[in-house]
MDTraj code that builds the backbone (N, CA, C; nanometers):
import mdtraj as md
import numpy as np

residues = "UNK UNK UNK UNK UNK UNK UNK UNK UNK UNK UNK UNK UNK UNK UNK UNK UNK UNK UNK UNK UNK UNK UNK UNK UNK UNK UNK UNK UNK UNK UNK UNK UNK UNK UNK UNK UNK UNK UNK UNK UNK UNK UNK UNK UNK UNK UNK UNK UNK UNK UNK UNK UNK UNK UNK UNK UNK UNK UNK UNK UNK UNK UNK UNK UNK UNK UNK UNK UNK UNK UNK UNK UNK UNK UNK UNK UNK UNK UNK UNK UNK UNK UNK UNK UNK UNK UNK UNK UNK UNK UNK UNK UNK UNK UNK UNK UNK UNK UNK UNK UNK UNK UNK UNK UNK UNK UNK UNK UNK UNK UNK UNK UNK UNK UNK UNK UNK UNK UNK UNK UNK UNK UNK UNK UNK UNK UNK UNK UNK UNK UNK UNK UNK UNK UNK UNK UNK UNK UNK UNK UNK UNK UNK UNK UNK UNK UNK UNK UNK UNK UNK UNK UNK UNK UNK UNK UNK UNK UNK UNK UNK UNK UNK UNK UNK UNK UNK UNK UNK UNK UNK UNK UNK UNK UNK UNK UNK UNK UNK UNK UNK UNK UNK UNK UNK UNK UNK UNK UNK UNK UNK UNK UNK UNK UNK UNK UNK UNK UNK UNK UNK UNK UNK UNK UNK UNK UNK UNK UNK UNK UNK UNK UNK UNK UNK UNK".split()
xyz = np.array([
    [-5.0240, -1.6389, 1.4781],
    [-4.8861, -1.7096, 1.4196],
    [-4.8064, -1.6380, 1.5045],
    [-4.7060, -1.6706, 1.5253],
    [-4.5495, -1.6552, 1.5530],
    [-4.4828, -1.5976, 1.4389],
    [-4.4800, -1.4377, 1.4127],
    [-4.3993, -1.4781, 1.2591],
    [-4.2420, -1.4626, 1.2487],
    [-4.1996, -1.3888, 1.3844],
    [-4.0395, -1.4085, 1.3844],
    [-4.0238, -1.5433, 1.4215],
    [-4.1216, -1.6552, 1.4906],
    [-4.0546, -1.7766, 1.4976],
    [-4.0439, -1.8501, 1.3586],
    [-4.1801, -1.8419, 1.2880],
    [-4.1730, -1.8920, 1.1632],
    [-4.0520, -1.8363, 1.0348],
    [-4.0573, -1.7650, 1.0573],
    [-3.8995, -1.6880, 0.9686],
    [-3.8182, -1.7564, 1.0238],
    [-3.7562, -1.7849, 1.1525],
    [-3.7185, -1.8502, 1.2127],
    [-3.6415, -2.0392, 1.1608],
    [-3.7690, -2.0334, 1.1269],
    [-3.7529, -2.1879, 1.0988],
    [-3.7391, -2.2218, 0.9517],
    [-3.8156, -2.1254, 0.8505],
    [-3.7707, -2.0716, 0.7281],
    [-3.6380, -2.1050, 0.6882],
    [-3.5527, -2.0187, 0.7964],
    [-3.3934, -2.0270, 0.7405],
    [-3.3459, -2.1686, 0.7663],
    [-3.3846, -2.1933, 0.8943],
    [-3.3165, -2.3373, 0.9422],
    [-3.3576, -2.4576, 0.9168],
    [-3.5151, -2.4436, 0.8842],
    [-3.5271, -2.5783, 0.8564],
    [-3.5391, -2.5996, 0.7135],
    [-3.5581, -2.5240, 0.6604],
    [-3.5563, -2.4916, 0.5327],
    [-3.4500, -2.4686, 0.3967],
    [-3.4123, -2.3800, 0.4313],
    [-3.3242, -2.2527, 0.3634],
    [-3.1625, -2.2704, 0.3842],
    [-3.1334, -2.3410, 0.4644],
    [-2.9754, -2.3888, 0.5540],
    [-3.0013, -2.4942, 0.4765],
    [-3.0872, -2.5865, 0.5211],
    [-3.0446, -2.7703, 0.4640],
    [-3.0280, -2.7573, 0.3403],
    [-3.0650, -2.6471, 0.2298],
    [-3.0897, -2.6908, 0.0869],
    [-2.9304, -2.6216, 0.0377],
    [-2.8383, -2.5824, 0.1458],
    [-2.6944, -2.5332, 0.1432],
    [-2.7064, -2.4079, 0.0644],
    [-2.7721, -2.3630, 0.1516],
    [-2.7521, -2.1470, 0.1546],
    [-2.7249, -2.0783, 0.2327],
    [-2.6246, -2.0868, 0.2927],
    [-2.4951, -1.9972, 0.3792],
    [-2.4424, -1.8260, 0.3611],
    [-2.5048, -1.8729, 0.2163],
    [-2.4338, -1.6865, 0.1918],
    [-2.5305, -1.5681, 0.2949],
    [-2.4526, -1.5106, 0.3715],
    [-2.5352, -1.4040, 0.4810],
    [-2.6075, -1.3159, 0.3772],
    [-2.5184, -1.2446, 0.3220],
    [-2.6570, -1.1368, 0.2892],
    [-2.8068, -1.2106, 0.1790],
    [-2.8012, -1.3292, 0.1238],
    [-2.9424, -1.4199, 0.1046],
    [-3.0358, -1.4348, 0.2117],
    [-2.9476, -1.4891, 0.3170],
    [-3.0251, -1.5164, 0.4759],
    [-3.0933, -1.4343, 0.5220],
    [-3.0015, -1.3365, 0.4996],
    [-3.0744, -1.1595, 0.5209],
    [-3.1596, -1.0944, 0.4611],
    [-3.1691, -1.0875, 0.3771],
    [-3.2317, -1.0857, 0.2602],
    [-3.4005, -1.1825, 0.2757],
    [-3.3644, -1.2870, 0.2812],
    [-3.5077, -1.3634, 0.3322],
    [-3.5695, -1.3420, 0.4312],
    [-3.4938, -1.2668, 0.5210],
    [-3.5526, -1.2300, 0.6473],
    [-3.6307, -1.0978, 0.6814],
    [-3.5711, -1.0221, 0.6283],
    [-3.5628, -0.8810, 0.5837],
    [-3.6637, -0.8675, 0.5142],
    [-3.6593, -0.9000, 0.4159],
    [-3.8041, -0.8604, 0.2912],
    [-3.9127, -0.9301, 0.3678],
    [-3.9944, -0.8681, 0.3767],
    [-4.1361, -0.9588, 0.4631],
    [-4.2034, -0.9990, 0.3772],
    [-4.2407, -1.1207, 0.3487],
    [-4.2944, -1.1851, 0.2781],
    [-4.3837, -1.2308, 0.2844],
    [-4.4407, -1.1829, 0.4192],
    [-4.5827, -1.2045, 0.4560],
    [-4.7047, -1.1284, 0.4054],
    [-4.6329, -1.0268, 0.3086],
    [-4.7108, -0.9356, 0.2551],
    [-4.7400, -0.9304, 0.1444],
    [-4.6994, -1.0147, 0.0558],
    [-4.6747, -1.0764, -0.0675],
    [-4.7637, -1.2008, -0.1073],
    [-4.7702, -1.2259, 0.0139],
    [-4.8378, -1.3429, -0.0503],
    [-5.0102, -1.3139, -0.0137],
    [-5.0902, -1.4212, -0.0742],
    [-5.2367, -1.3783, -0.0958],
    [-5.3038, -1.3334, 0.0748],
    [-5.3977, -1.2472, 0.0779],
    [-5.4332, -1.2424, 0.2505],
    [-5.5097, -1.3983, 0.2898],
    [-5.5740, -1.4989, 0.2097],
    [-5.6145, -1.5689, 0.2662],
    [-5.5376, -1.7476, 0.2941],
    [-5.4319, -1.6657, 0.2497],
    [-5.2863, -1.7948, 0.3081],
    [-5.1846, -1.7502, 0.3420],
    [-5.1844, -1.6332, 0.4113],
    [-5.0928, -1.5337, 0.4874],
    [-5.0213, -1.6268, 0.6191],
    [-5.1194, -1.7314, 0.6169],
    [-5.0627, -1.7750, 0.7735],
    [-4.9447, -1.8894, 0.7017],
    [-4.9377, -1.8976, 0.5357],
    [-4.8475, -2.0354, 0.4767],
    [-4.7041, -1.9132, 0.4600],
    [-4.7653, -1.8251, 0.4958],
    [-4.6344, -1.7725, 0.4026],
    [-4.4538, -1.8190, 0.4256],
    [-4.4445, -1.8647, 0.5314],
    [-4.2588, -1.8889, 0.5845],
    [-4.2767, -2.0632, 0.5849],
    [-4.4319, -2.1265, 0.5053],
    [-4.4218, -2.2852, 0.4983],
    [-4.3314, -2.3406, 0.3303],
    [-4.2968, -2.4702, 0.3813],
    [-4.2639, -2.5012, 0.2539],
    [-4.3303, -2.5464, 0.1823],
    [-4.3807, -2.4792, 0.1487],
    [-4.4877, -2.4607, 0.0087],
    [-4.5021, -2.3635, -0.1430],
    [-4.5522, -2.4142, -0.2301],
    [-4.5697, -2.3630, -0.3447],
    [-4.7089, -2.3178, -0.3009],
    [-4.7491, -2.1178, -0.3133],
    [-4.8434, -2.1381, -0.2444],
    [-4.9107, -2.0933, -0.3786],
    [-5.0477, -2.1153, -0.4304],
    [-5.1381, -2.0397, -0.5246],
    [-5.1805, -1.8989, -0.5127],
    [-5.1291, -1.8501, -0.6332],
    [-5.1452, -1.6960, -0.5987],
    [-5.2413, -1.6056, -0.6982],
    [-5.3649, -1.7534, -0.7723],
    [-5.4280, -1.7001, -0.8991],
    [-5.3937, -1.6893, -1.0005],
    [-5.4714, -1.7098, -1.1366],
    [-5.4395, -1.7383, -1.2300],
    [-5.3042, -1.8846, -1.2910],
    [-5.3970, -1.9750, -1.2000],
    [-5.3007, -2.1019, -1.1970],
    [-5.1517, -2.1090, -1.2090],
    [-5.1370, -1.9589, -1.0799],
    [-4.9731, -1.9402, -1.0890],
    [-4.9196, -1.9820, -0.9238],
    [-4.8191, -2.0150, -0.9450],
    [-4.8168, -2.0463, -0.7847],
    [-4.6214, -1.9609, -0.7281],
    [-4.6349, -1.9135, -0.6622],
    [-4.4940, -1.8972, -0.5689],
    [-4.4141, -1.9730, -0.5147],
    [-4.3086, -1.9509, -0.5727],
    [-4.1987, -2.0511, -0.4988],
    [-4.1941, -2.0752, -0.3984],
    [-4.0845, -2.1750, -0.3518],
    [-4.1384, -2.2108, -0.1470],
    [-3.9400, -2.1054, -0.1567],
    [-3.9734, -2.0755, -0.0644],
    [-3.8630, -2.0328, 0.0114],
    [-3.7210, -2.0582, -0.0092],
    [-3.7178, -2.1952, 0.0030],
    [-3.5394, -2.2740, -0.0442],
    [-3.5802, -2.2494, -0.1906],
    [-3.6563, -2.2313, -0.2425],
    [-3.6167, -2.2691, -0.3666],
    [-3.5929, -2.0951, -0.4471],
    [-3.6467, -1.9794, -0.3940],
    [-3.5900, -1.8760, -0.4027],
    [-3.4572, -1.8528, -0.3917],
    [-3.4317, -1.8891, -0.2334],
    [-3.3035, -1.8567, -0.1870],
    [-3.1752, -1.9720, -0.2995],
    [-3.1839, -2.0126, -0.3441],
    [-3.1342, -2.1044, -0.3818],
    [-3.1100, -2.0430, -0.5995],
    [-3.2079, -2.0282, -0.6127],
    [-3.2163, -1.9028, -0.7541],
    [-3.1007, -1.8169, -0.7378],
    [-3.1748, -1.7641, -0.5907],
    [-3.0357, -1.6266, -0.5415],
    [-2.9183, -1.6321, -0.5782],
    [-2.8840, -1.7523, -0.5197],
    [-2.7235, -1.8377, -0.4958],
    [-2.6642, -1.8528, -0.6133],
    [-2.7514, -1.9380, -0.6803],
    [-2.7033, -1.9523, -0.8167],
    [-2.6938, -1.8852, -0.9269],
    [-2.7665, -1.7315, -0.8964],
    [-2.7537, -1.6168, -0.9816],
    [-2.6409, -1.5755, -0.9781],
    [-2.6263, -1.5077, -0.8315],
    [-2.4310, -1.4533, -0.8351],
    [-2.4557, -1.3421, -0.8566],
    [-2.6086, -1.2593, -0.8003],
    [-2.6306, -1.1574, -0.8632],
    [-2.4806, -1.0197, -0.7678],
    [-2.4588, -0.9194, -0.8746],
    [-2.4192, -0.7991, -0.8097],
    [-2.4640, -0.6997, -0.8285],
    [-2.4182, -0.5512, -0.7703],
    [-2.5138, -0.4590, -0.7412],
    [-2.5256, -0.3736, -0.8833],
    [-2.4351, -0.3593, -0.9478],
    [-2.4437, -0.3599, -1.0755],
    [-2.5149, -0.3967, -1.1835],
    [-2.5577, -0.5092, -1.1824],
    [-2.6626, -0.5794, -1.2757],
    [-2.8076, -0.5025, -1.2674],
    [-2.8258, -0.5571, -1.4185],
    [-2.9021, -0.4739, -1.4954],
    [-3.0326, -0.6721, -1.5326],
    [-3.1454, -0.6360, -1.4433],
    [-3.1845, -0.8190, -1.4276],
    [-3.3180, -0.7569, -1.5159],
    [-3.3481, -0.8640, -1.6021],
    [-3.4902, -0.8984, -1.6212],
    [-3.6196, -1.0100, -1.5948],
    [-3.6917, -0.9690, -1.5747],
    [-3.8057, -1.0734, -1.4673],
    [-3.8810, -1.0998, -1.5547],
    [-3.9065, -1.1843, -1.5938],
    [-4.0816, -1.2562, -1.7012],
    [-4.1042, -1.3351, -1.5522],
    [-4.2125, -1.2651, -1.5422],
    [-4.3084, -1.3396, -1.4285],
    [-4.3348, -1.2908, -1.2982],
    [-4.3927, -1.1496, -1.2801],
    [-4.3691, -1.0873, -1.2104],
    [-4.4294, -1.1986, -1.0274],
    [-4.5466, -1.2133, -1.0799],
    [-4.6408, -1.3174, -0.9835],
    [-4.6443, -1.2124, -0.8274],
    [-4.6395, -1.2434, -0.7536],
    [-4.6797, -1.1404, -0.6146],
    [-4.5596, -1.0723, -0.5878],
    [-4.4334, -1.0481, -0.6814],
    [-4.3678, -0.9231, -0.6894],
    [-4.2437, -0.9512, -0.5138],
    [-4.2677, -1.1077, -0.4741],
    [-4.1387, -1.0993, -0.3752],
    [-4.0213, -1.1878, -0.4250],
    [-3.9937, -1.2506, -0.5595],
    [-3.9222, -1.2774, -0.5782],
    [-3.8473, -1.0563, -0.6620],
    [-3.8943, -1.0794, -0.6997],
    [-3.9388, -0.8970, -0.7863],
    [-3.8252, -0.8068, -0.6416],
    [-3.8642, -0.8442, -0.5237],
    [-3.8164, -0.7410, -0.4157],
    [-3.6363, -0.7763, -0.3745],
    [-3.6890, -0.9671, -0.4183],
    [-3.4944, -1.0024, -0.3605],
    [-3.4132, -0.9693, -0.4963],
    [-3.4548, -0.9340, -0.5902],
    [-3.3635, -0.9509, -0.7174],
    [-3.3308, -0.8050, -0.7035],
    [-3.4623, -0.7087, -0.7245],
    [-3.3905, -0.5709, -0.6785],
    [-3.2926, -0.5521, -0.5460],
    [-3.3079, -0.6043, -0.4079],
    [-3.2621, -0.5822, -0.3220],
    [-3.0798, -0.6228, -0.3452],
    [-3.0922, -0.6997, -0.4667],
    [-2.9491, -0.7311, -0.4533],
    [-2.8485, -0.6507, -0.6256],
    [-2.9298, -0.6018, -0.6845],
    [-2.9170, -0.5358, -0.7819],
    [-2.9322, -0.4303, -0.8797],
    [-2.9029, -0.3642, -0.9592],
    [-2.8208, -0.2295, -1.0044],
    [-3.0273, -0.1907, -0.9791],
    [-3.0550, -0.2674, -1.1101],
    [-3.2240, -0.2494, -1.1275],
    [-3.3201, -0.3933, -1.2154],
    [-3.4356, -0.3669, -1.1942],
    [-3.5149, -0.5102, -1.2435],
    [-3.6241, -0.4342, -1.3406],
    [-3.6268, -0.4924, -1.4945],
    [-3.7511, -0.4842, -1.5756],
    [-3.8402, -0.6197, -1.5514],
    [-3.9368, -0.5735, -1.4763],
    [-4.0127, -0.6922, -1.4181],
    [-4.1555, -0.6960, -1.5073],
    [-4.1916, -0.7845, -1.5702],
    [-4.3085, -0.8139, -1.6353],
    [-4.4031, -0.8907, -1.6416],
    [-4.5084, -0.9174, -1.6801],
    [-4.5930, -1.0094, -1.6309],
    [-4.7120, -0.9976, -1.7233],
    [-4.8089, -1.1060, -1.7841],
    [-4.9246, -1.0973, -1.8577],
    [-5.0410, -1.0885, -1.7942],
    [-5.0362, -1.0818, -1.6469],
    [-5.1626, -1.0698, -1.5843],
    [-5.1489, -0.8768, -1.5472],
    [-5.2680, -0.8089, -1.5190],
    [-5.2060, -0.6673, -1.5348],
    [-5.2708, -0.6639, -1.3660],
    [-5.3218, -0.7580, -1.2980],
    [-5.3803, -0.7431, -1.1156],
    [-5.2380, -0.7436, -1.0579],
    [-5.1680, -0.8994, -1.1253],
    [-4.9912, -0.9208, -1.0731],
    [-4.9141, -0.7720, -1.0705],
    [-4.9606, -0.7123, -1.2289],
    [-4.8559, -0.5737, -1.2125],
    [-4.9188, -0.4594, -1.0828],
    [-5.0023, -0.4860, -1.0937],
    [-5.0887, -0.3214, -0.9653],
    [-5.0629, -0.4188, -0.8436],
    [-5.0721, -0.4930, -0.8165],
    [-5.0354, -0.5456, -0.6639],
    [-4.8627, -0.5792, -0.6406],
    [-4.8172, -0.6219, -0.7055],
    [-4.6813, -0.5995, -0.6846],
    [-4.6238, -0.4282, -0.6708],
    [-4.6544, -0.3383, -0.7899],
    [-4.5800, -0.2345, -0.7733],
    [-4.6521, -0.1262, -0.6797],
    [-4.7948, -0.2482, -0.5152],
    [-4.7880, -0.1979, -0.4223],
    [-4.7028, -0.2465, -0.3511],
    [-4.7019, -0.3425, -0.3127],
    [-4.5880, -0.3798, -0.2447],
    [-4.4414, -0.3324, -0.2376],
    [-4.4039, -0.3716, -0.3630],
    [-4.2520, -0.3058, -0.3513],
    [-4.2889, -0.1771, -0.3106],
    [-4.3701, -0.0689, -0.3399],
    [-4.3454, 0.1434, -0.2560],
    [-4.3575, 0.0418, -0.1455],
    [-4.4427, -0.0499, -0.0662],
    [-4.4671, -0.0490, 0.0525],
    [-4.3200, -0.0790, 0.0941],
    [-4.2387, -0.1428, 0.0761],
    [-4.1600, -0.2113, 0.1164],
    [-3.9817, -0.0381, 0.0647],
    [-4.0681, 0.0516, -0.0071],
    [-3.9276, 0.0923, 0.0005],
    [-3.8271, 0.0880, -0.1470],
    [-3.8569, -0.0391, -0.2225],
    [-3.7616, -0.0738, -0.3103],
    [-3.8542, 0.0287, -0.4658],
    [-3.7783, 0.0849, -0.4740],
    [-3.7888, 0.1871, -0.6337],
    [-3.7186, 0.1521, -0.7056],
    [-3.6229, 0.0752, -0.7607],
    [-3.5279, 0.0208, -0.9093],
    [-3.6193, -0.0679, -1.0090],
    [-3.7104, -0.0642, -0.9667],
    [-3.8101, -0.2030, -1.0082],
    [-3.9278, -0.0645, -1.1517],
    [-3.9091, -0.2125, -1.2686],
    [-4.0010, -0.1325, -1.4058],
    [-4.0545, -0.2483, -1.4382],
    [-4.2058, -0.1639, -1.3828],
    [-4.2945, -0.3031, -1.4640],
    [-4.3901, -0.2816, -1.5888],
    [-4.4078, -0.4286, -1.6540],
    [-4.4862, -0.3656, -1.7949],
    [-4.5831, -0.5616, -1.8056],
    [-4.6129, -0.4692, -1.9075],
    [-4.7372, -0.5498, -1.9003],
    [-4.6798, -0.6792, -2.0387],
    [-4.6940, -0.7687, -2.0313],
    [-4.6247, -0.8289, -2.1499],
    [-4.7451, -0.9884, -2.1847],
    [-4.7825, -0.9552, -2.3723],
    [-4.8837, -1.0906, -2.3514],
    [-4.8789, -1.1013, -2.4869],
    [-4.9101, -1.2298, -2.5290],
    [-4.9343, -1.3350, -2.6275],
    [-4.9679, -1.2032, -2.7975],
    [-5.0522, -1.0554, -2.7483],
    [-5.0732, -1.0284, -2.8692],
    [-4.9734, -0.9344, -2.8780],
    [-4.8674, -0.8321, -2.7511],
    [-4.8244, -0.7390, -2.7778],
    [-4.6592, -0.7797, -2.7792],
    [-4.5956, -0.7722, -2.8412],
    [-4.4390, -0.7970, -2.8515],
    [-4.3661, -0.6881, -2.7551],
    [-4.2985, -0.7248, -2.7259],
    [-4.2357, -0.6271, -2.6436],
    [-4.0211, -0.6132, -2.6143],
    [-4.0131, -0.5666, -2.6905],
    [-3.8873, -0.4722, -2.6914],
    [-3.7552, -0.3708, -2.6588],
    [-3.7218, -0.5197, -2.5753],
    [-3.6111, -0.4111, -2.4128],
    [-3.5197, -0.3621, -2.4867],
    [-3.4816, -0.2553, -2.4726],
    [-3.3665, -0.1438, -2.5233],
    [-3.2534, -0.1685, -2.4768],
    [-3.3007, -0.2738, -2.3727],
    [-3.0733, -0.3057, -2.3660],
    [-3.0661, -0.4651, -2.3457],
    [-2.9283, -0.4855, -2.3757],
    [-2.9070, -0.5615, -2.2612],
    [-2.8908, -0.6292, -2.1439],
    [-2.9320, -0.7508, -2.1011],
    [-2.9422, -0.7685, -1.9454],
    [-2.8332, -0.8819, -1.8537],
    [-2.7922, -0.7848, -1.7439],
    [-2.6978, -0.9243, -1.7160],
    [-2.7140, -1.0166, -1.6720],
    [-2.8507, -1.0335, -1.6138],
    [-2.9064, -1.1622, -1.5395],
    [-3.0628, -1.1132, -1.5752],
    [-3.1147, -1.2766, -1.6495],
    [-3.2980, -1.3172, -1.7054],
    [-3.3550, -1.3769, -1.6034],
    [-3.4083, -1.4070, -1.5642],
    [-3.4928, -1.4410, -1.4631],
    [-3.6408, -1.4859, -1.5170],
    [-3.6545, -1.6297, -1.5881],
    [-3.8204, -1.6352, -1.6446],
    [-3.8431, -1.7862, -1.5170],
    [-3.9590, -1.7502, -1.4509],
    [-4.0024, -1.7778, -1.3455],
    [-4.1136, -1.9221, -1.3570],
    [-4.2055, -1.8735, -1.4797],
    [-4.2663, -1.9553, -1.5047],
    [-4.2308, -2.1141, -1.6113],
    [-4.2362, -2.2053, -1.5795],
    [-4.1579, -2.3111, -1.6415],
    [-4.2017, -2.3237, -1.8464],
    [-4.0701, -2.3263, -1.9224],
    [-4.1458, -2.3130, -2.0466],
    [-4.0350, -2.5430, -2.1343],
    [-4.0871, -2.4849, -2.2141],
    [-4.0803, -2.6221, -2.2535],
    [-4.0000, -2.5801, -2.4355],
    [-3.9439, -2.4915, -2.4493],
    [-3.8304, -2.5017, -2.5389],
    [-3.7192, -2.4066, -2.4706],
    [-3.6099, -2.4379, -2.5471],
    [-3.4614, -2.3897, -2.5425],
    [-3.5053, -2.2435, -2.5077],
    [-3.4730, -2.2089, -2.4047],
    [-3.4375, -2.0566, -2.4147],
    [-3.3745, -1.9020, -2.4975],
    [-3.3136, -2.0052, -2.6488],
    [-3.2707, -1.9369, -2.7157],
    [-3.2830, -1.7496, -2.7061],
    [-3.3966, -1.6607, -2.7570],
    [-3.3919, -1.5944, -2.7994],
    [-3.3894, -1.4997, -2.6143],
    [-3.4243, -1.5827, -2.5324],
    [-3.3262, -1.4541, -2.4279],
    [-3.2032, -1.4752, -2.4107],
    [-3.1594, -1.5519, -2.4754],
    [-2.9989, -1.6217, -2.4569],
    [-2.9627, -1.4920, -2.4778],
    [-2.9807, -1.4192, -2.5957],
    [-2.9814, -1.3314, -2.6898],
    [-2.9559, -1.2031, -2.6217],
    [-2.9783, -1.1790, -2.5501],
    [-3.0220, -1.0850, -2.4447],
    [-2.9286, -1.0834, -2.3869],
    [-2.8544, -1.1509, -2.3377],
    [-2.7922, -1.1382, -2.2026],
    [-2.6458, -1.0801, -2.2821],
    [-2.5739, -1.0213, -2.1419],
    [-2.4623, -0.9479, -2.1901],
    [-2.3352, -1.0510, -2.0969],
    [-2.2109, -1.0426, -2.2058],
    [-2.1517, -1.1098, -2.2041],
    [-2.0961, -1.1474, -2.0397],
    [-2.1275, -1.2619, -1.9397],
    [-2.0706, -1.3160, -1.8241],
    [-2.2376, -1.3257, -1.7528],
    [-2.3599, -1.2760, -1.8617],
    [-2.4480, -1.3089, -1.7502],
    [-2.4703, -1.4304, -1.7730],
    [-2.6495, -1.4736, -1.6469],
    [-2.6781, -1.5415, -1.5840],
    [-2.8387, -1.5437, -1.6480],
    [-2.8779, -1.6454, -1.6848],
    [-3.0285, -1.7051, -1.7181],
    [-3.1154, -1.7601, -1.6599],
    [-3.1197, -1.7549, -1.5753],
    [-3.2667, -1.8695, -1.4352],
    [-3.4058, -1.9686, -1.5761],
    [-3.4242, -2.0278, -1.6074],
    [-3.5666, -2.0769, -1.6308],
    [-3.5469, -2.2513, -1.5837],
    [-3.6338, -2.2042, -1.6174],
    [-3.7300, -2.4270, -1.5909],
    [-3.7593, -2.5023, -1.6791],
    [-3.7140, -2.5761, -1.7337],
    [-3.6755, -2.6453, -1.8092],
    [-3.7682, -2.8217, -1.7918],
    [-3.8380, -2.8854, -1.9229],
    [-3.8838, -2.9924, -1.8608],
    [-3.7489, -3.0532, -1.9580],
    [-3.7691, -3.1933, -1.8721],
    [-3.6790, -3.3047, -1.9379],
    [-3.6922, -3.4374, -1.8899],
    [-3.7682, -3.5134, -2.0325],
    [-3.8633, -3.6396, -1.9627],
    [-3.9260, -3.6601, -1.9079],
    [-4.0524, -3.5295, -1.9392],
    [-4.0920, -3.4811, -1.8310],
    [-4.1179, -3.4920, -1.6811],
    [-3.9839, -3.4114, -1.6336],
    [-3.9287, -3.3697, -1.5366],
    [-3.8854, -3.2262, -1.5355],
    [-3.9739, -3.1587, -1.4234],
    [-3.9170, -3.0070, -1.4791],
    [-3.8030, -2.9288, -1.3909],
    [-3.6888, -2.8593, -1.3817],
    [-3.5579, -2.8403, -1.3797],
    [-3.5634, -2.6884, -1.3633],
    [-3.5033, -2.6170, -1.2123],
    [-3.4579, -2.5467, -1.2333],
    [-3.3378, -2.5219, -1.3198],
    [-3.3088, -2.4771, -1.3901],
    [-3.1937, -2.4417, -1.4658],
    [-3.1014, -2.3164, -1.4917],
    [-2.9526, -2.2629, -1.4494],
    [-2.9398, -2.1835, -1.5374],
    [-2.8208, -2.2018, -1.6609],
    [-2.7859, -2.0787, -1.7085],
    [-2.7108, -2.1065, -1.7873],
    [-2.5621, -1.9349, -1.8020],
    [-2.5083, -1.9834, -1.7684],
    [-2.3843, -1.8868, -1.8226],
    [-2.3448, -1.8605, -1.9084],
    [-2.3291, -1.7052, -2.0143],
    [-2.3403, -1.6867, -2.0805],
    [-2.1719, -1.6367, -2.1353],
    [-2.0725, -1.6219, -2.2213],
    [-1.9131, -1.5543, -2.2175],
    [-1.9223, -1.5224, -2.3603],
    [-1.8248, -1.4931, -2.3787],
    [-1.7978, -1.4255, -2.5310],
    [-1.7764, -1.5594, -2.6189],
    [-1.7391, -1.6735, -2.5953],
    [-1.7232, -1.8139, -2.6166],
    [-1.8348, -1.8913, -2.6386],
    [-1.8695, -1.9055, -2.4981],
    [-1.9505, -2.0292, -2.4712],
    [-2.0921, -2.0219, -2.4309],
    [-2.1507, -2.1124, -2.3651],
    [-2.3016, -2.0907, -2.2909],
    [-2.2780, -2.1982, -2.2557],
    [-2.2734, -2.2412, -2.1241],
    [-2.2840, -2.3296, -2.0364],
    [-2.4591, -2.3638, -2.0005],
    [-2.4492, -2.4611, -1.9259],
    [-2.6260, -2.5207, -1.9113],
    [-2.5713, -2.5888, -1.8184],
    [-2.6524, -2.5541, -1.6528],
    [-2.6702, -2.6969, -1.5383],
    [-2.7128, -2.6599, -1.4358],
    [-2.8380, -2.8157, -1.4462],
    [-2.9652, -2.8291, -1.3972],
    [-2.9252, -2.7969, -1.2204],
    [-3.0154, -2.7749, -1.1768],
    [-3.0105, -2.6869, -1.0282],
    [-3.0560, -2.7757, -0.9372],
    [-3.2169, -2.7721, -0.9413],
    [-3.3137, -2.8977, -0.8701],
    [-3.3937, -2.8747, -0.9351],
    [-3.5126, -3.0199, -0.9009],
    [-3.6883, -2.9929, -0.9505],
    [-3.7010, -2.8973, -0.9376],
    [-3.8272, -2.8502, -1.0044],
    [-3.9277, -2.7672, -0.9459],
    [-3.9989, -2.7494, -1.0346],
    [-4.1370, -2.7914, -0.9541],
    [-4.1822, -2.8208, -0.9989],
    [-4.3419, -2.7210, -1.0420],
    [-4.3484, -2.6405, -1.1150],
    [-4.4459, -2.4603, -1.1624],
    [-4.5133, -2.4559, -1.2659],
    [-4.5641, -2.4246, -1.2346],
    [-4.6660, -2.3809, -1.4044],
    [-4.6127, -2.3343, -1.4966],
    [-4.6412, -2.3777, -1.6428],
    [-4.5905, -2.3668, -1.7670],
    [-4.6837, -2.2083, -1.7513],
    [-4.5374, -2.1678, -1.8757],
    [-4.6446, -2.0444, -1.9655],
    [-4.7219, -2.0196, -1.9901],
    [-4.8210, -1.9683, -2.0011],
    [-4.9368, -2.0240, -2.1086],
    [-4.8624, -2.0047, -2.2633],
    [-4.9662, -2.0670, -2.2807],
    [-4.9292, -2.1575, -2.4254],
    [-4.8979, -2.0162, -2.5694],
    [-5.0232, -1.9289, -2.5496],
    [-4.9806, -1.8189, -2.6264],
    [-4.8407, -1.7434, -2.6184],
    [-4.8613, -1.7363, -2.5048],
    [-4.7175, -1.6527, -2.4627],
    [-4.5874, -1.7316, -2.4883],
    [-4.6070, -1.8544, -2.5146],
    [-4.4943, -1.9431, -2.5294],
    [-4.4303, -2.0080, -2.6817],
    [-4.5905, -1.9161, -2.7941],
    [-4.5750, -1.9654, -2.9008],
    [-4.4932, -1.8202, -2.9547],
    [-4.4845, -1.7358, -2.8623],
    [-4.4438, -1.6414, -2.9193],
    [-4.2363, -1.6747, -2.9202],
    [-4.2597, -1.7307, -2.8338],
    [-4.1244, -1.7666, -2.8059],
    [-4.0443, -1.6359, -2.7697],
    [-4.1122, -1.5358, -2.6849],
    [-4.0049, -1.4037, -2.6509],
    [-3.9515, -1.3558, -2.7953],
    [-4.0610, -1.2693, -2.8827],
    [-4.0361, -1.1761, -2.9901],
    [-3.9454, -1.0660, -2.9840],
    [-3.7872, -1.0653, -2.9184],
    [-3.7476, -0.9594, -2.8907],
    [-3.6748, -0.8842, -3.0272],
])
top = md.Topology()
chain = top.add_chain()
for i, resn in enumerate(residues, 1):
    res = top.add_residue(resn, chain, resSeq=i)
    for name in ("N", "CA", "C"):
        top.add_atom(name, md.element.get_by_symbol(name[0]), res)
traj = md.Trajectory(xyz[None], top)
C-alpha cells in the first residue's frame, strides 16, 4: 500500500467532502501516523472510510468523523480535556496535539497499555491515562474545558456536564428514536445548548458502566 497516497486520498475524498477545511485539523490528520494505532491485522485499512474493529466489541471512528469532531470542539491550546474511551489512542493523540492536557480513561487495560506505548512512540507526553470500570468510582479533581465520550450512551450526560467549565464543550454519541447521533453540548454560565452533528453508529458503552452514569 502506498501510505502517502492513501493519506492524501483520506483527506481529499473523505475529510474535505465532509466540510472540514481547517488547516490545523487537516495537518494533524496527516501528520499523526494513524497506521500505527490501527490493529496490525487491519493496518492496510488505516486510511479507509471504515469503522475498524479494535477488539472488545469496540470500533475506531472513521477519519472523517474524527476530523468533524475536532472541528466542532474548537480546541484551544489551554484546554484541559477528559476523554472517556481511550480505544487505540488515536483520538487521544489528536486531542492532545490541540490542547494543554488530556486525561483519558478506558475500562480495558490492554487498550490503555497499547495507547500509552503508541503515544510515547509519537512523542506525545501531555496525556494521563487511567482505568475506569463499573467497580471503580472515578473522581476527577478538576473540571474540564472539553469532554469527549466516544462510546454511545443511552442517557443524557448530565453528570458529565457538571464537570465542564464555563464555555466548555462536550462531545457524546446519543440515541434518538433508534438512531445514534454525534452530539455537541456547549455550556455557559447561563445556558447549555445541544447540537446534533451527524449520524454515528458506534458501540454502546457497556451496561455495567452505563449504570454507573459516571459517579463523580
